[in-house]
C-alpha positions as CSV (number, residue, x, y, z in Angstrom):
1,M,-1.3,-36.5,-25.8
2,L,0.6,-37.3,-29.0
3,T,1.5,-41.0,-28.6
4,R,1.6,-42.7,-32.0
5,R,3.3,-42.2,-35.3
6,L,1.1,-42.0,-38.4
7,P,1.8,-42.9,-42.0
8,E,-0.4,-40.2,-43.3
9,A,-2.5,-37.3,-41.9
10,V,-6.1,-38.0,-41.2
11,G,-8.0,-35.4,-39.0
12,E,-7.1,-32.1,-37.6
13,R,-3.7,-30.9,-38.6
14,A,-1.2,-28.8,-36.8
15,T,2.6,-28.3,-36.9
16,A,5.3,-28.1,-34.3
17,H,8.8,-26.7,-35.0
18,L,11.2,-28.6,-32.8
19,T,15.0,-28.5,-32.3
20,L,17.1,-31.6,-32.5
21,D,17.2,-31.7,-28.7
22,Q,13.4,-31.6,-28.5
23,R,13.0,-34.3,-31.2
24,Q,15.2,-36.6,-29.2
25,R,13.1,-36.4,-26.0
26,S,10.4,-39.1,-25.6
27,R,8.3,-37.3,-23.0
28,Q,7.7,-33.5,-23.1
29,R,5.2,-30.7,-23.3
30,I,5.5,-28.6,-26.5
31,R,3.8,-25.6,-28.0
32,L,2.2,-26.1,-31.4
33,D,2.8,-23.4,-34.0
34,D,-0.8,-22.2,-33.5
35,G,-0.1,-21.6,-29.8
36,R,-1.8,-24.6,-28.4
37,E,0.0,-26.9,-26.0
38,A,0.4,-30.6,-26.5
39,G,2.3,-33.5,-24.9
40,I,4.5,-36.0,-26.6
41,L,4.9,-39.5,-25.3
42,V,6.8,-41.8,-27.6
43,P,9.0,-44.9,-26.8
44,R,12.4,-44.0,-25.4
45,G,15.1,-44.0,-28.0
46,E,12.9,-42.9,-30.9
47,V,14.0,-39.7,-32.6
48,L,11.4,-37.6,-34.4
49,R,12.5,-36.5,-37.9
50,D,11.4,-33.6,-40.0
51,G,8.0,-34.5,-41.6
52,D,7.0,-37.2,-39.0
53,L,3.3,-37.2,-38.2
54,L,2.1,-37.8,-34.6
55,G,-1.4,-38.6,-33.6
56,A,-3.5,-38.1,-30.5
57,D,-6.5,-40.1,-29.4
58,G,-8.8,-37.1,-30.0
59,G,-7.9,-37.0,-33.7
60,L,-5.3,-34.3,-33.6
61,V,-2.4,-34.9,-36.1
62,V,0.8,-32.9,-35.7
63,R,3.5,-32.7,-38.4
64,I,7.0,-32.3,-36.9
65,V,9.2,-29.7,-38.5
66,A,12.9,-29.5,-37.8
67,A,13.4,-26.0,-36.4
68,A,16.2,-23.7,-37.5
69,E,19.2,-23.9,-35.2
70,P,22.7,-22.2,-35.1
71,L,24.9,-24.5,-37.3
72,S,28.5,-24.6,-38.3
73,C,29.2,-25.9,-41.8
74,A,32.3,-26.8,-43.8
75,E,32.3,-27.3,-47.6
76,S,35.0,-28.8,-49.8
77,T,35.4,-30.4,-53.2
78,D,38.0,-32.6,-51.6
79,P,36.2,-35.8,-50.3
80,L,39.3,-36.9,-48.3
81,L,39.4,-33.6,-46.4
82,L,35.7,-33.9,-45.5
83,A,36.1,-37.6,-44.6
84,R,38.9,-36.6,-42.2
85,A,36.7,-33.9,-40.6
86,C,33.9,-36.5,-40.2
87,Y,36.3,-38.9,-38.6
88,H,37.6,-36.4,-36.0
89,L,34.1,-35.1,-35.2
90,G,32.6,-38.6,-35.1
91,N,35.4,-39.6,-32.7
92,R,34.0,-36.9,-30.4
93,H,30.4,-38.3,-30.9
94,V,29.3,-35.2,-32.7
95,A,26.0,-35.4,-34.6
96,L,26.7,-34.6,-38.2
97,Q,24.5,-33.6,-41.1
98,I,26.4,-34.9,-44.2
99,A,25.7,-34.0,-47.8
100,A,27.8,-34.1,-51.0
101,G,30.6,-31.7,-50.4
102,R,29.3,-30.4,-47.1
103,L,28.9,-31.2,-43.5
104,C,27.2,-29.4,-40.6
105,W,27.1,-29.7,-36.8
106,L,25.5,-27.7,-34.0
107,R,27.6,-24.6,-33.6
108,D,30.4,-25.0,-31.2
109,H,33.5,-22.8,-31.3
110,V,35.8,-25.6,-30.1
111,L,34.6,-27.9,-32.9
112,D,34.9,-25.0,-35.4
113,D,38.6,-24.6,-34.4
114,L,39.2,-28.3,-34.8
115,V,37.8,-28.3,-38.3
116,R,39.7,-25.2,-39.3
117,G,42.8,-26.9,-38.0
118,L,42.2,-29.7,-40.5
119,G,42.3,-27.1,-43.3
120,L,38.6,-26.4,-43.9
121,D,36.8,-23.1,-43.8
122,V,33.9,-22.9,-41.4
123,S,30.8,-20.9,-42.0
124,H,27.7,-20.3,-39.8
125,A,24.1,-20.7,-40.7
126,Q,20.7,-20.7,-39.1
127,A,18.9,-23.8,-40.6
128,P,17.1,-27.0,-39.7
129,F,19.4,-29.7,-38.4
130,E,18.9,-33.3,-39.6
131,P,22.0,-35.3,-38.7
132,E,22.7,-38.8,-39.7
133,P,20.4,-41.1,-37.7
134,G,23.1,-43.3,-36.4
135,A,24.9,-40.4,-34.8
136,Y,22.5,-40.3,-31.8
137,G,19.7,-42.7,-32.2
138,G,18.8,-46.4,-32.5
139,G,18.8,-47.0,-28.8
140,H,22.6,-46.7,-28.5
141,R,23.7,-43.4,-27.0
142,H,27.3,-42.7,-26.1
143,G,27.4,-41.6,-22.5
144,H,30.9,-41.9,-21.0
145,G,29.8,-44.2,-18.2
146,H,30.7,-47.3,-20.1
147,G,34.1,-48.7,-21.0
148,H,35.9,-47.8,-24.2
149,D,38.5,-50.4,-25.0
150,G,40.6,-49.4,-28.0
151,H,40.2,-45.7,-28.2
152,E,40.6,-42.5,-26.1
153,H,38.7,-39.3,-25.8
154,D,40.3,-35.8,-25.5
């Protein structure tokens, strides 16, 4: 059982390609890249990032790799246009991977249409997804069971 984060790899090494959804789960069974099965048990709310190392009591060390996922991306040299897209997607609690001149989200045709409506072209890619940590982590998840004073959702 992989239960602790490690600062560096010591011992047997393996890798596991995991999607964002898998990297957000605190308890699960996974298949390592070499075909072996392993369990992950980390504190709730912790999100595994690409390159994280997890250790098991028996000495196994597993490097987490962000798996390729279907993404939508928009690029622009206009920072205001990208900021507007980030605002509207963020208002819908969409996890975003933000880089200079580019933003990506997990592919969703409704979100693609929203971004196109803002004046951006949308392309599709199959790539690892590493969104901004604050978009989904830190122990504060936006479910819609709590009150939202001051803003609405579509």
